[in-house]
N, C-alpha and C positions, 0 to 999 in steps of 0.2 A: 751367381754374377749376372748383373744386369746384361742384356743382349744389345749392341749398339747397331742402329739401322737407320738413324737420322741423327743430325747435329746436336739436337737438344739432349739425346741421350749420351752423346760423347759428353757434353758439358756436365751432365749429372753425374756420370761416372768420375771424371777428373775431381769434380768438386767432393764427392764422397771419399776418394782415396787421397786426395791433397795433391798428388803428382803422379804421373803415369808414362812410362815409357811409350813410344809410338809404335815399335815392333817388339816381338816376343823376345824375352830374355832369359835369364837363368832362374828366374823366380816364376813359377808356373801361374798361369793367370791373371799376370800383372803386366798388361800392355792394351793398347789400343787394338791391335791386330787379333788377339785371340777371341775377344767376344764378338768380332766383327764378321758375319758371313762372308765368304769368299765371293760371292756373288756381288758384293758392294764394293769390292777392290778395282780400281782402274778400269771401269766399264765405260765405253763410249756412250755419251747421251746420259750418263746418270751420275748424279753427285755420289761420292763415297768419302772416306775418312780424311782423304787429302783435302779435299774441299771442306769438309766438316771442320776441321781444325781452324781454317781460317774465318769461317762464319763465327766460330766461337771467340776467337780471338777479336775479332771486330766488336764483338758484344762487350767485350771487357772481362768476361768471366773467368777465363782462361789466358794463359800466355804460352806461346809456342817458342821453341827454340832447340838447340843442341845442347841438351841440359846433362845428358848422362854419358859421360866418358865420349863426349862429342857426337853421340847420337841422338835423334830427334825424340822429343818428349812434350808433354804438355803439363802445366802446373796451375793449380787453381789460385785465383786472386787472393782467397782467404788466407 
């Protein structure tokens, strides 16, 4: 699986998968959380997945919302 360290990698993974929950779920390796290093999460002064999701949504390649039983996720525009 692709490792996510920047917004463009997040977009690529969502486009490859079609849709992706934001946080880990009952399906192994099927989330934004799992391929993203812990050093990227909520670190002051550094953008991480929370910011990347909005960058990708602004570009129009993916949509972000409460998609999975009212849990956060991303879906490809395709």
